[in-house]
All heavy atoms as a GROMACS GRO file, in nm:
protein
  611
    1MET      N    1   8.794   0.317  -1.216
    1MET     CA    2   8.791   0.391  -1.341
    1MET      C    3   8.811   0.547  -1.309
    1MET      O    4   8.890   0.608  -1.382
    1MET     CB    5   8.665   0.364  -1.416
    1MET     CG    6   8.653   0.437  -1.538
    1MET     SD    7   8.755   0.362  -1.671
    1MET     CE    8   8.692   0.449  -1.807
    2ARG      N    9   8.738   0.597  -1.212
    2ARG     CA   10   8.745   0.733  -1.185
    2ARG      C   11   8.885   0.778  -1.138
    2ARG      O   12   8.934   0.876  -1.185
    2ARG     CB   13   8.645   0.771  -1.075
    2ARG     CG   14   8.598   0.909  -1.078
    2ARG     CD   15   8.486   0.925  -0.993
    2ARG     NE   16   8.528   0.915  -0.851
    2ARG     CZ   17   8.461   0.961  -0.749
    2ARG    NH1   18   8.340   1.019  -0.764
    2ARG    NH2   19   8.513   0.948  -0.625
    3VAL      N   20   8.947   0.699  -1.054
    3VAL     CA   21   9.077   0.730  -1.001
    3VAL      C   22   9.177   0.724  -1.119
    3VAL      O   23   9.260   0.811  -1.137
    3VAL     CB   24   9.117   0.632  -0.891
    3VAL    CG1   25   9.261   0.651  -0.854
    3VAL    CG2   26   9.034   0.652  -0.768
    4SER      N   27   9.169   0.622  -1.204
    4SER     CA   28   9.262   0.614  -1.314
    4SER      C   29   9.245   0.729  -1.412
    4SER      O   30   9.340   0.769  -1.474
    4SER     CB   31   9.247   0.478  -1.390
    4SER     OG   32   9.122   0.475  -1.450
    5GLY      N   33   9.124   0.783  -1.424
    5GLY     CA   34   9.107   0.898  -1.505
    5GLY      C   35   9.180   1.025  -1.454
    5GLY      O   36   9.248   1.090  -1.528
    6PHE      N   37   9.170   1.041  -1.326
    6PHE     CA   38   9.246   1.151  -1.261
    6PHE      C   39   9.393   1.130  -1.272
    6PHE      O   40   9.472   1.220  -1.299
    6PHE     CB   41   9.198   1.173  -1.116
    6PHE     CG   42   9.069   1.249  -1.109
    6PHE    CD1   43   8.956   1.190  -1.059
    6PHE    CD2   44   9.058   1.381  -1.154
    6PHE    CE1   45   8.836   1.260  -1.046
    6PHE    CE2   46   8.941   1.455  -1.138
    6PHE     CZ   47   8.827   1.393  -1.089
    7THR      N   48   9.436   1.006  -1.239
    7THR     CA   49   9.580   0.986  -1.238
    7THR      C   50   9.634   0.993  -1.386
    7THR      O   51   9.747   1.044  -1.400
    7THR     CB   52   9.620   0.854  -1.176
    7THR    OG1   53   9.548   0.749  -1.240
    7THR    CG2   54   9.588   0.853  -1.031
    8GLY      N   55   9.553   0.953  -1.478
    8GLY     CA   56   9.590   0.963  -1.618
    8GLY      C   57   9.608   1.117  -1.657
    8GLY      O   58   9.706   1.150  -1.729
    9GLU      N   59   9.517   1.200  -1.618
    9GLU     CA   60   9.531   1.340  -1.638
    9GLU      C   61   9.650   1.396  -1.572
    9GLU      O   62   9.718   1.479  -1.635
    9GLU     CB   63   9.403   1.416  -1.588
    9GLU     CG   64   9.286   1.408  -1.678
    9GLU     CD   65   9.306   1.483  -1.811
    9GLU    OE1   66   9.365   1.597  -1.803
    9GLU    OE2   67   9.277   1.430  -1.912
   10ARG      N   68   9.672   1.354  -1.455
   10ARG     CA   69   9.791   1.401  -1.377
   10ARG      C   70   9.919   1.361  -1.452
   10ARG      O   71  10.012   1.441  -1.465
   10ARG     CB   72   9.791   1.347  -1.233
   10ARG     CG   73   9.906   1.392  -1.149
   10ARG     CD   74   9.920   1.322  -1.022
   10ARG     NE   75   9.937   1.185  -1.041
   10ARG     CZ   76   9.900   1.087  -0.953
   10ARG    NH1   77   9.849   1.119  -0.850
   10ARG    NH2   78   9.923   0.964  -0.987
   11ASP      N   79   9.927   1.240  -1.498
   11ASP     CA   80  10.045   1.192  -1.566
   11ASP      C   81  10.064   1.270  -1.698
   11ASP      O   82  10.181   1.306  -1.731
   11ASP     CB   83  10.039   1.044  -1.594
   11ASP     CG   84  10.041   0.958  -1.469
   11ASP    OD1   85  10.080   1.017  -1.362
   11ASP    OD2   86  10.007   0.845  -1.473
   12ALA      N   87   9.955   1.297  -1.769
   12ALA     CA   88   9.971   1.372  -1.893
   12ALA      C   89  10.010   1.511  -1.874
   12ALA      O   90  10.098   1.567  -1.939
   12ALA     CB   91   9.833   1.371  -1.973
   13THR      N   92   9.957   1.573  -1.765
   13THR     CA   93  10.000   1.712  -1.728
   13THR      C   94  10.150   1.715  -1.690
   13THR      O   95  10.221   1.808  -1.727
   13THR     CB   96   9.906   1.764  -1.613
   13THR    OG1   97   9.772   1.757  -1.662
   13THR    CG2   98   9.946   1.906  -1.586
   14ALA      N   99  10.189   1.615  -1.611
   14ALA     CA  100  10.333   1.609  -1.576
   14ALA      C  101  10.421   1.598  -1.696
   14ALA      O  102  10.528   1.660  -1.706
   14ALA     CB  103  10.353   1.491  -1.480
   15ARG      N  104  10.382   1.519  -1.799
   15ARG     CA  105  10.458   1.507  -1.919
   15ARG      C  106  10.462   1.644  -1.997
   15ARG      O  107  10.567   1.684  -2.044
   15ARG     CB  108  10.398   1.401  -2.013
   15ARG     CG  109  10.434   1.260  -1.972
   15ARG     CD  110  10.398   1.155  -2.079
   15ARG     NE  111  10.254   1.161  -2.110
   15ARG     CZ  112  10.158   1.097  -2.051
   15ARG    NH1  113  10.188   1.020  -1.945
   15ARG    NH2  114  10.036   1.101  -2.089
   16ASN      N  115  10.346   1.711  -1.999
   16ASN     CA  116  10.340   1.838  -2.067
   16ASN      C  117  10.429   1.943  -1.992
   16ASN      O  118  10.496   2.025  -2.058
   16ASN     CB  119  10.196   1.891  -2.078
   16ASN     CG  120  10.112   1.808  -2.167
   16ASN    OD1  121  10.164   1.732  -2.255
   16ASN    ND2  122   9.984   1.810  -2.150
   17LEU      N  123  10.426   1.942  -1.862
   17LEU     CA  124  10.509   2.031  -1.780
   17LEU      C  125  10.653   2.002  -1.807
   17LEU      O  126  10.736   2.095  -1.831
   17LEU     CB  127  10.474   2.016  -1.638
   17LEU     CG  128  10.556   2.105  -1.543
   17LEU    CD1  129  10.547   2.250  -1.578
   17LEU    CD2  130  10.505   2.085  -1.400
   18ARG      N  131  10.693   1.873  -1.814
   18ARG     CA  132  10.834   1.836  -1.840
   18ARG      C  133  10.879   1.893  -1.973
   18ARG      O  134  10.981   1.945  -1.990
   18ARG     CB  135  10.846   1.685  -1.829
   18ARG     CG  136  10.986   1.639  -1.809
   18ARG     CD  137  10.992   1.490  -1.779
   18ARG     NE  138  10.936   1.452  -1.649
   18ARG     CZ  139  10.824   1.388  -1.631
   18ARG    NH1  140  10.758   1.333  -1.732
   18ARG    NH2  141  10.785   1.358  -1.513
   19ALA      N  142  10.788   1.874  -2.074
   19ALA     CA  143  10.824   1.925  -2.212
   19ALA      C  144  10.836   2.085  -2.209
   19ALA      O  145  10.928   2.131  -2.271
   19ALA     CB  146  10.715   1.880  -2.308
   20ALA      N  147  10.747   2.147  -2.142
   20ALA     CA  148  10.757   2.298  -2.134
   20ALA      C  149  10.883   2.343  -2.066
   20ALA      O  150  10.942   2.442  -2.106
   20ALA     CB  151  10.633   2.355  -2.067
   21LEU      N  152  10.920   2.271  -1.960
   21LEU     CA  153  11.042   2.302  -1.888
   21LEU      C  154  11.167   2.282  -1.975
   21LEU      O  155  11.259   2.365  -1.971
   21LEU     CB  156  11.062   2.218  -1.755
   21LEU     CG  157  10.969   2.263  -1.645
   21LEU    CD1  158  10.962   2.160  -1.534
   21LEU    CD2  159  11.010   2.399  -1.586
   22ALA      N  160  11.162   2.176  -2.053
   22ALA     CA  161  11.276   2.148  -2.146
   22ALA      C  162  11.284   2.255  -2.248
   22ALA      O  163  11.401   2.299  -2.283
   22ALA     CB  164  11.254   2.011  -2.203
   23GLU      N  165  11.171   2.314  -2.297
   23GLU     CA  166  11.174   2.418  -2.393
   23GLU      C  167  11.229   2.545  -2.333
   23GLU      O  168  11.306   2.616  -2.396
   23GLU     CB  169  11.029   2.440  -2.448
   23GLU     CG  170  11.024   2.549  -2.561
   23GLU     CD  171  11.105   2.519  -2.684
   23GLU    OE1  172  11.143   2.407  -2.699
   23GLU    OE2  173  11.124   2.620  -2.758
   24VAL      N  174  11.190   2.573  -2.215
   24VAL     CA  175  11.254   2.694  -2.142
   24VAL      C  176  11.397   2.675  -2.125
   24VAL      O  177  11.470   2.773  -2.153
   24VAL     CB  178  11.177   2.717  -2.004
   24VAL    CG1  179  11.252   2.809  -1.920
   24VAL    CG2  180  11.036   2.762  -2.028
   25GLN      N  181  11.442   2.555  -2.084
   25GLN     CA  182  11.588   2.537  -2.072
   25GLN      C  183  11.656   2.553  -2.211
   25GLN      O  184  11.765   2.615  -2.213
   25GLN     CB  185  11.610   2.392  -2.022
   25GLN     CG  186  11.577   2.380  -1.874
   25GLN     CD  187  11.602   2.233  -1.829
   25GLN    OE1  188  11.564   2.140  -1.900
   25GLN    NE2  189  11.654   2.221  -1.716
   26ARG      N  190  11.596   2.497  -2.315
   26ARG     CA  191  11.656   2.506  -2.447
   26ARG      C  192  11.667   2.656  -2.492
   26ARG      O  193  11.772   2.705  -2.537
   26ARG     CB  194  11.569   2.432  -2.546
   26ARG     CG  195  11.634   2.427  -2.686
   26ARG     CD  196  11.535   2.363  -2.785
   26ARG     NE  197  11.428   2.450  -2.818
   26ARG     CZ  198  11.430   2.556  -2.906
   26ARG    NH1  199  11.542   2.590  -2.958
   26ARG    NH2  200  11.325   2.629  -2.930
   27ARG      N  201  11.557   2.733  -2.475
   27ARG     CA  202  11.559   2.874  -2.511
   27ARG      C  203  11.660   2.954  -2.430
   27ARG      O  204  11.728   3.044  -2.482
   27ARG     CB  205  11.421   2.931  -2.507
   27ARG     CG  206  11.330   2.893  -2.616
   27ARG     CD  207  11.202   2.981  -2.609
   27ARG     NE  208  11.103   2.928  -2.697
   27ARG     CZ  209  11.074   2.989  -2.813
   27ARG    NH1  210  11.147   3.095  -2.854
   27ARG    NH2  211  10.980   2.936  -2.888
   28ALA      N  212  11.659   2.925  -2.301
   28ALA     CA  213  11.758   2.996  -2.210
   28ALA      C  214  11.906   2.968  -2.254
   28ALA      O  215  11.988   3.061  -2.260
   28ALA     CB  216  11.736   2.963  -2.066
   29ALA      N  217  11.928   2.840  -2.284
   29ALA     CA  218  12.064   2.797  -2.328
   29ALA      C  219  12.103   2.873  -2.463
   29ALA      O  220  12.224   2.923  -2.472
   29ALA     CB  221  12.078   2.649  -2.343
   30LEU      N  222  12.006   2.883  -2.552
   30LEU     CA  223  12.032   2.949  -2.682
   30LEU      C  224  12.064   3.096  -2.659
   30LEU      O  225  12.151   3.153  -2.714
   30LEU     CB  226  11.920   2.930  -2.778
   30LEU     CG  227  11.900   2.794  -2.838
   30LEU    CD1  228  11.771   2.789  -2.918
   30LEU    CD2  229  12.023   2.763  -2.930
   31MET      N  230  11.988   3.154  -2.562
   31MET     CA  231  12.005   3.300  -2.535
   31MET      C  232  12.138   3.324  -2.469
   31MET      O  233  12.203   3.412  -2.506
   31MET     CB  234  11.896   3.343  -2.444
   31MET     CG  235  11.874   3.488  -2.438
   31MET     SD  236  11.726   3.533  -2.348
   31MET     CE  237  11.740   3.710  -2.344
   32VAL      N  238  12.179   3.232  -2.382
   32VAL     CA  239  12.314   3.245  -2.322
   32VAL      C  240  12.418   3.229  -2.423
   32VAL      O  241  12.517   3.311  -2.431
   32VAL     CB  242  12.334   3.143  -2.202
   32VAL    CG1  243  12.475   3.138  -2.159
   32VAL    CG2  244  12.243   3.181  -2.084
   33ALA      N  245  12.409   3.132  -2.510
   33ALA     CA  246  12.507   3.105  -2.614
   33ALA      C  247  12.518   3.231  -2.709
   33ALA      O  248  12.624   3.271  -2.746
   33ALA     CB  249  12.471   2.989  -2.697
   34ASP      N  250  12.402   3.288  -2.750
   34ASP     CA  251  12.400   3.406  -2.831
   34ASP      C  252  12.470   3.522  -2.762
   34ASP      O  253  12.545   3.599  -2.820
   34ASP     CB  254  12.258   3.448  -2.866
   34ASP     CG  255  12.200   3.347  -2.976
   34ASP    OD1  256  12.272   3.271  -3.026
   34ASP    OD2  257  12.068   3.359  -2.986
   35LEU      N  258  12.444   3.538  -2.637
   35LEU     CA  259  12.503   3.650  -2.557
   35LEU      C  260  12.651   3.626  -2.541
   35LEU      O  261  12.727   3.730  -2.562
   35LEU     CB  262  12.438   3.652  -2.414
   35LEU     CG  263  12.478   3.763  -2.328
   35LEU    CD1  264  12.448   3.897  -2.387
   35LEU    CD2  265  12.407   3.749  -2.190
   36ASP      N  266  12.694   3.505  -2.524
   36ASP     CA  267  12.840   3.477  -2.523
   36ASP      C  268  12.904   3.503  -2.655
   36ASP      O  269  13.021   3.551  -2.657
   36ASP     CB  270  12.862   3.335  -2.477
   36ASP     CG  271  12.845   3.308  -2.330
   36ASP    OD1  272  12.824   3.405  -2.251
   36ASP    OD2  273  12.827   3.192  -2.291
   37ARG      N  274  12.835   3.472  -2.763
   37ARG     CA  275  12.894   3.486  -2.896
   37ARG      C  276  12.901   3.632  -2.939
   37ARG      O  277  12.999   3.681  -2.995
   37ARG     CB  278  12.806   3.404  -2.990
   37ARG     CG  279  12.873   3.369  -3.120
   37ARG     CD  280  12.796   3.273  -3.211
   37ARG     NE  281  12.649   3.274  -3.194
   37ARG     CZ  282  12.581   3.174  -3.128
   37ARG    NH1  283  12.643   3.070  -3.079
   37ARG    NH2  284  12.453   3.182  -3.119
   38ASP      N  285  12.794   3.711  -2.912
   38ASP     CA  286  12.790   3.849  -2.957
   38ASP      C  287  12.689   3.932  -2.873
   38ASP      O  288  12.572   3.936  -2.908
   38ASP     CB  289  12.750   3.859  -3.108
   38ASP     CG  290  12.757   3.998  -3.166
   38ASP    OD1  291  12.800   4.084  -3.090
   38ASP    OD2  292  12.717   4.013  -3.279
   39PRO      N  293  12.739   3.993  -2.766
   39PRO     CA  294  12.646   4.073  -2.680
   39PRO      C  295  12.595   4.197  -2.744
   39PRO      O  296  12.504   4.256  -2.691
   39PRO     CB  297  12.733   4.100  -2.558
   39PRO     CG  298  12.882   4.087  -2.608
   39PRO     CD  299  12.875   3.993  -2.720
   40THR      N  300  12.644   4.238  -2.862
   40THR     CA  301  12.602   4.356  -2.927
   40THR      C  302  12.494   4.331  -3.035
   40THR      O  303  12.452   4.421  -3.107
   40THR     CB  304  12.719   4.433  -2.992
   40THR    OG1  305  12.771   4.353  -3.098
   40THR    CG2  306  12.822   4.465  -2.893
   41ARG      N  307  12.448   4.206  -3.045
   41ARG     CA  308  12.360   4.164  -3.148
   41ARG      C  309  12.231   4.247  -3.148
   41ARG      O  310  12.178   4.278  -3.251
   41ARG     CB  311  12.333   4.016  -3.138
   41ARG     CG  312  12.267   3.961  -3.261
   41ARG     CD  313  12.249   3.811  -3.234
   41ARG     NE  314  12.134   3.796  -3.141
   41ARG     CZ  315  12.062   3.697  -3.123
   41ARG    NH1  316  12.090   3.592  -3.193
   41ARG    NH2  317  11.965   3.697  -3.035
   42GLY      N  318  12.182   4.278  -3.031
   42GLY     CA  319  12.067   4.371  -3.027
   42GLY      C  320  11.927   4.309  -3.030
   42GLY      O  321  11.834   4.384  -3.043
   43THR      N  322  11.911   4.184  -3.038
   43THR     CA  323  11.775   4.129  -3.053
   43THR      C  324  11.740   4.043  -2.925
   43THR      O  325  11.658   3.945  -2.935
   43THR     CB  326  11.762   4.029  -3.174
   43THR    OG1  327  11.857   3.927  -3.165
   43THR    CG2  328  11.786   4.113  -3.303
   44TYR      N  329  11.791   4.078  -2.812
   44TYR     CA  330  11.762   4.005  -2.692
   44TYR      C  331  11.627   4.027  -2.633
   44TYR      O  332  11.575   3.946  -2.569
   44TYR     CB  333  11.874   4.038  -2.586
   44TYR     CG  334  12.011   3.987  -2.634
   44TYR    CD1  335  12.106   4.077  -2.682
   44TYR    CD2  336  12.035   3.850  -2.637
   44TYR    CE1  337  12.228   4.030  -2.736
   44TYR    CE2  338  12.155   3.807  -2.684
   44TYR     CZ  339  12.253   3.897  -2.733
   44TYR     OH  340  12.372   3.847  -2.780
   45GLY      N  341  11.566   4.137  -2.670
   45GLY     CA  342  11.433   4.170  -2.617
   45GLY      C  343  11.332   4.064  -2.668
   45GLY      O  344  11.245   4.018  -2.593
   46GLY      N  345  11.337   4.036  -2.800
   46GLY     CA  346  11.247   3.932  -2.856
   46GLY      C  347  11.274   3.798  -2.799
   46GLY      O  348  11.177   3.723  -2.765
   47ALA      N  349  11.395   3.757  -2.783
   47ALA     CA  350  11.431   3.629  -2.722
   47ALA      C  351  11.380   3.625  -2.575
   47ALA      O  352  11.328   3.523  -2.534
   47ALA     CB  353  11.578   3.602  -2.727
   48ALA      N  354  11.394   3.730  -2.506
   48ALA     CA  355  11.349   3.738  -2.368
   48ALA      C  356  11.192   3.730  -2.361
   48ALA      O  357  11.142   3.659  -2.276
   48ALA     CB  358  11.393   3.867  -2.299
   49ARG      N  359  11.125   3.794  -2.454
   49ARG     CA  360  10.977   3.787  -2.449
   49ARG      C  361  10.934   3.642  -2.481
   49ARG      O  362  10.841   3.590  -2.419
   49ARG     CB  363  10.921   3.878  -2.557
   49ARG     CG  364  10.916   4.020  -2.502
   49ARG     CD  365  10.841   4.114  -2.600
   49ARG     NE  366  10.908   4.132  -2.721
   49ARG     CZ  367  11.012   4.217  -2.747
   49ARG    NH1  368  11.054   4.293  -2.653
   49ARG    NH2  369  11.060   4.222  -2.867
   50ASN      N  370  10.999   3.577  -2.580
   50ASN     CA  371  10.968   3.435  -2.601
   50ASN      C  372  10.993   3.349  -2.481
   50ASN      O  373  10.918   3.256  -2.448
   50ASN     CB  374  11.047   3.384  -2.718
   50ASN     CG  375  11.009   3.443  -2.853
   50ASN    OD1  376  10.894   3.484  -2.869
   50ASN    ND2  377  11.098   3.445  -2.944
   51LEU      N  378  11.103   3.372  -2.410
   51LEU     CA  379  11.137   3.298  -2.284
   51LEU      C  380  11.035   3.317  -2.184
   51LEU      O  381  10.990   3.222  -2.123
   51LEU     CB  382  11.274   3.334  -2.237
   51LEU     CG  383  11.332   3.255  -2.129
   51LEU    CD1  384  11.341   3.108  -2.165
   51LEU    CD2  385  11.469   3.312  -2.085
   52VAL      N  386  10.991   3.441  -2.160
   52VAL     CA  387  10.885   3.473  -2.066
   52VAL      C  388  10.754   3.406  -2.110
   52VAL      O  389  10.683   3.348  -2.021
   52VAL     CB  390  10.861   3.627  -2.049
   52VAL    CG1  391  10.742   3.660  -1.973
   52VAL    CG2  392  10.989   3.685  -1.982
   53SER      N  393  10.725   3.406  -2.234
   53SER     CA  394  10.600   3.338  -2.280
   53SER      C  395  10.608   3.185  -2.248
   53SER      O  396  10.507   3.127  -2.191
   53SER     CB  397  10.583   3.350  -2.426
   53SER     OG  398  10.474   3.282  -2.475
   54ASP      N  399  10.724   3.125  -2.273
   54ASP     CA  400  10.737   2.983  -2.238
   54ASP      C  401  10.727   2.962  -2.083
   54ASP      O  402  10.672   2.863  -2.040
   54ASP     CB  403  10.874   2.928  -2.288
   54ASP     CG  404  10.875   2.917  -2.442
   54ASP    OD1  405  10.764   2.915  -2.502
   54ASP    OD2  406  10.985   2.907  -2.496
   55ALA      N  407  10.785   3.052  -2.011
   55ALA     CA  408  10.780   3.043  -1.862
   55ALA      C  409  10.638   3.052  -1.818
   55ALA      O  410  10.598   2.990  -1.724
   55ALA     CB  411  10.864   3.149  -1.799
   56GLY      N  412  10.554   3.135  -1.883
   56GLY     CA  413  10.416   3.146  -1.849
   56GLY      C  414  10.340   3.016  -1.871
   56GLY      O  415  10.252   2.977  -1.794
   57GLU      N  416  10.377   2.948  -1.980
   57GLU     CA  417  10.316   2.809  -2.011
   57GLU      C  418  10.358   2.716  -1.898
   57GLU      O  419  10.279   2.634  -1.857
   57GLU     CB  420  10.370   2.767  -2.140
   57GLU     CG  421  10.311   2.629  -2.182
   57GLU     CD  422  10.160   2.620  -2.206
   57GLU    OE1  423  10.098   2.726  -2.197
   57GLU    OE2  424  10.115   2.511  -2.236
   58VAL      N  425  10.485   2.725  -1.847
   58VAL     CA  426  10.529   2.641  -1.736
   58VAL      C  427  10.447   2.661  -1.612
   58VAL      O  428  10.400   2.575  -1.543
   58VAL     CB  429  10.682   2.661  -1.711
   58VAL    CG1  430  10.722   2.605  -1.572
   58VAL    CG2  431  10.767   2.607  -1.820
   59ALA      N  432  10.415   2.796  -1.587
   59ALA     CA  433  10.341   2.830  -1.464
   59ALA      C  434  10.196   2.778  -1.477
   59ALA      O  435  10.141   2.726  -1.381
   59ALA     CB  436  10.338   2.979  -1.447
   60ARG      N  437  10.138   2.784  -1.598
   60ARG     CA  438  10.004   2.733  -1.619
   60ARG      C  439   9.995   2.584  -1.601
   60ARG      O  440   9.910   2.530  -1.531
   60ARG     CB  441   9.955   2.770  -1.764
   60ARG     CG  442   9.814   2.730  -1.789
   60ARG     CD  443   9.774   2.748  -1.935
   60ARG     NE  444   9.844   2.661  -2.026
   60ARG     CZ  445   9.814   2.530  -2.037
   60ARG    NH1  446   9.720   2.475  -1.969
   60ARG    NH2  447   9.881   2.456  -2.125
   61LEU      N  448  10.093   2.512  -1.656
   61LEU     CA  449  10.096   2.368  -1.648
   61LEU      C  450  10.129   2.324  -1.499
   61LEU      O  451  10.072   2.225  -1.457
   61LEU     CB  452  10.202   2.309  -1.748
   61LEU     CG  453  10.157   2.314  -1.892
   61LEU    CD1  454  10.282   2.280  -1.977
   61LEU    CD2  455  10.045   2.222  -1.918
   62ALA      N  456  10.210   2.403  -1.436
   62ALA     CA  457  10.236   2.364  -1.295
   62ALA      C  458  10.106   2.378  -1.210
   62ALA      O  459  10.085   2.295  -1.122
   62ALA     CB  460  10.347   2.455  -1.239
   63GLY      N  461  10.028   2.481  -1.241
   63GLY     CA  462   9.907   2.499  -1.173
   63GLY      C  463   9.806   2.380  -1.198
   63GLY      O  464   9.737   2.331  -1.111
   64GLU      N  465   9.802   2.342  -1.326
   64GLU     CA  466   9.718   2.225  -1.363
   64GLU      C  467   9.763   2.103  -1.287
   64GLU      O  468   9.684   2.017  -1.252
   64GLU     CB  469   9.728   2.205  -1.512
   64GLU     CG  470   9.641   2.298  -1.592
   64GLU     CD  471   9.643   2.263  -1.737
   64GLU    OE1  472   9.681   2.154  -1.775
   64GLU    OE2  473   9.606   2.353  -1.818
   65LEU      N  474   9.894   2.083  -1.284
   65LEU     CA  475   9.948   1.961  -1.209
   65LEU      C  476   9.911   1.961  -1.063
   65LEU      O  477   9.872   1.868  -0.999
   65LEU     CB  478  10.101   1.946  -1.230
   65LEU     CG  479  10.163   1.825  -1.168
   65LEU    CD1  480  10.100   1.694  -1.220
   65LEU    CD2  481  10.314   1.824  -1.193
   66ASP      N  482   9.922   2.087  -1.001
   66ASP     CA  483   9.879   2.102  -0.864
   66ASP      C  484   9.736   2.056  -0.840
   66ASP      O  485   9.700   1.990  -0.750
   66ASP     CB  486   9.902   2.241  -0.819
   66ASP     CG  487  10.047   2.279  -0.794
   66ASP    OD1  488  10.132   2.188  -0.801
   66ASP    OD2  489  10.077   2.399  -0.782
   67MET      N  490   9.652   2.108  -0.936
   67MET     CA  491   9.507   2.081  -0.922
   67MET      C  492   9.486   1.932  -0.941
   67MET      O  493   9.408   1.868  -0.868
   67MET     CB  494   9.427   2.154  -1.026
   67MET     CG  495   9.282   2.134  -1.014
   67MET     SD  496   9.206   2.173  -0.855
   67MET     CE  497   9.224   2.344  -0.855
   68ALA      N  498   9.548   1.865  -1.039
   68ALA     CA  499   9.535   1.722  -1.058
   68ALA      C  500   9.578   1.647  -0.938
   68ALA      O  501   9.516   1.547  -0.901
   68ALA     CB  502   9.614   1.682  -1.186
   69ASN      N  503   9.688   1.688  -0.881
   69ASN     CA  504   9.737   1.620  -0.759
   69ASN      C  505   9.635   1.634  -0.641
   69ASN      O  506   9.607   1.538  -0.571
   69ASN     CB  507   9.872   1.675  -0.712
   69ASN     CG  508   9.985   1.624  -0.801
   69ASN    OD1  509   9.974   1.522  -0.863
   69ASN    ND2  510  10.094   1.700  -0.807
   70ARG      N  511   9.579   1.753  -0.626
   70ARG     CA  512   9.481   1.772  -0.524
   70ARG      C  513   9.354   1.681  -0.551
   70ARG      O  514   9.305   1.620  -0.453
   70ARG     CB  515   9.436   1.916  -0.514
   70ARG     CG  516   9.540   2.007  -0.456
   70ARG     CD  517   9.488   2.145  -0.441
   70ARG     NE  518   9.601   2.238  -0.407
   70ARG     CZ  519   9.649   2.326  -0.489
   70ARG    NH1  520   9.610   2.334  -0.613
   70ARG    NH2  521   9.754   2.401  -0.447
   71LEU      N  522   9.311   1.687  -0.675
   71LEU     CA  523   9.192   1.600  -0.701
   71LEU      C  524   9.219   1.455  -0.682
   71LEU      O  525   9.125   1.384  -0.630
   71LEU     CB  526   9.146   1.625  -0.847
   71LEU     CG  527   9.090   1.762  -0.872
   71LEU    CD1  528   9.065   1.781  -1.021
   71LEU    CD2  529   8.960   1.787  -0.795
   72THR      N  530   9.329   1.408  -0.722
   72THR     CA  531   9.366   1.264  -0.699
   72THR      C  532   9.375   1.235  -0.554
   72THR      O  533   9.329   1.128  -0.507
   72THR     CB  534   9.498   1.233  -0.769
   72THR    OG1  535   9.482   1.270  -0.907
   72THR    CG2  536   9.526   1.084  -0.758
   73PHE      N  537   9.434   1.322  -0.476
   73PHE     CA  538   9.448   1.304  -0.336
   73PHE      C  539   9.310   1.296  -0.261
   73PHE      O  540   9.290   1.223  -0.167
   73PHE     CB  541   9.533   1.417  -0.272
   73PHE     CG  542   9.550   1.410  -0.124
   73PHE    CD1  543   9.633   1.310  -0.070
   73PHE    CD2  544   9.479   1.492  -0.040
   73PHE    CE1  545   9.646   1.306   0.068
   73PHE    CE2  546   9.494   1.481   0.096
   73PHE     CZ  547   9.576   1.396   0.153
   74LEU      N  548   9.212   1.380  -0.308
   74LEU     CA  549   9.087   1.394  -0.245
   74LEU      C  550   8.988   1.271  -0.277
   74LEU      O  551   8.891   1.254  -0.207
   74LEU     CB  552   9.012   1.523  -0.285
   74LEU     CG  553   9.082   1.650  -0.224
   74LEU    CD1  554   9.012   1.774  -0.287
   74LEU    CD2  555   9.077   1.648  -0.075
   75LEU      N  556   9.017   1.200  -0.377
   75LEU     CA  557   8.932   1.087  -0.412
   75LEU      C  558   8.938   0.979  -0.306
   75LEU      O  559   9.047   0.953  -0.257
   75LEU     CB  560   8.976   1.029  -0.549
   75LEU     CG  561   8.944   1.117  -0.672
   75LEU    CD1  562   9.010   1.050  -0.794
   75LEU    CD2  563   8.793   1.122  -0.691
   76PRO      N  564   8.824   0.915  -0.284
   76PRO     CA  565   8.829   0.805  -0.186
   76PRO      C  566   8.911   0.689  -0.242
   76PRO      O  567   8.920   0.674  -0.364
   76PRO     CB  568   8.683   0.766  -0.171
   76PRO     CG  569   8.616   0.827  -0.292
   76PRO     CD  570   8.696   0.938  -0.339
   77ASP      N  571   8.962   0.607  -0.160
   77ASP     CA  572   9.037   0.489  -0.210
   77ASP      C  573   8.946   0.402  -0.278
   77ASP      O  574   8.829   0.381  -0.240
   77ASP     CB  575   9.099   0.415  -0.084
   77ASP     CG  576   9.211   0.488  -0.019
   77ASP    OD1  577   9.279   0.568  -0.094
   77ASP    OD2  578   9.236   0.471   0.096
   78PRO      N  579   8.991   0.342  -0.388
   78PRO     CA  580   8.902   0.252  -0.464
   78PRO      C  581   8.866   0.129  -0.377
   78PRO      O  582   8.953   0.074  -0.301
   78PRO     CB  583   8.983   0.204  -0.582
   78PRO     CG  584   9.125   0.250  -0.554
   78PRO     CD  585   9.122   0.344  -0.450
   79LYS      N  586   8.746   0.083  -0.380
   79LYS     CA  587   8.703  -0.028  -0.301
   79LYS      C  588   8.758  -0.154  -0.364
   79LYS      O  589   8.754  -0.174  -0.484
   79LYS     CB  590   8.555  -0.036  -0.294
   79LYS     CG  591   8.490   0.086  -0.224
   79LYS     CD  592   8.337   0.077  -0.224
   79LYS     CE  593   8.283   0.204  -0.156
   79LYS     NZ  594   8.146   0.210  -0.165
   80GLU      N  595   8.811  -0.243  -0.277
   80GLU     CA  596   8.863  -0.365  -0.322
   80GLU      C  597   8.748  -0.466  -0.319
   80GLU      O  598   8.670  -0.469  -0.231
   80GLU     CB  599   8.982  -0.412  -0.240
   80GLU     CG  600   9.099  -0.323  -0.249
   80GLU     CD  601   9.213  -0.370  -0.167
   80GLU    OE1  602   9.221  -0.488  -0.130
   80GLU    OE2  603   9.304  -0.291  -0.135
   81ASP      N  604   8.741  -0.551  -0.429
   81ASP     CA  605   8.637  -0.653  -0.430
   81ASP      C  606   8.673  -0.779  -0.358
   81ASP      O  607   8.785  -0.824  -0.346
   81ASP     CB  608   8.603  -0.684  -0.575
   81ASP     CG  609   8.532  -0.567  -0.637
   81ASP    OD1  610   8.466  -0.495  -0.574
   81ASP    OD2  611   8.552  -0.550  -0.764
   0.00000   0.00000   0.00000
């Protein structure tokens, strides 16, 4: 039960990280498309701040996944009956 709790947390964190990475990719692609369409638009600072905020979330989730992986690795093997 204990191991499955940690692996469940790890799996959930991996899903969250994957979603955050997809959002960063989406925002970056939109920013590139906007830049290609009209480089004089002048609102790139706000888009860049949003992208950095999303990247910060990626870094936080990556750290959580690292910790979940460490905790799962450190647990003793479940005893077989």
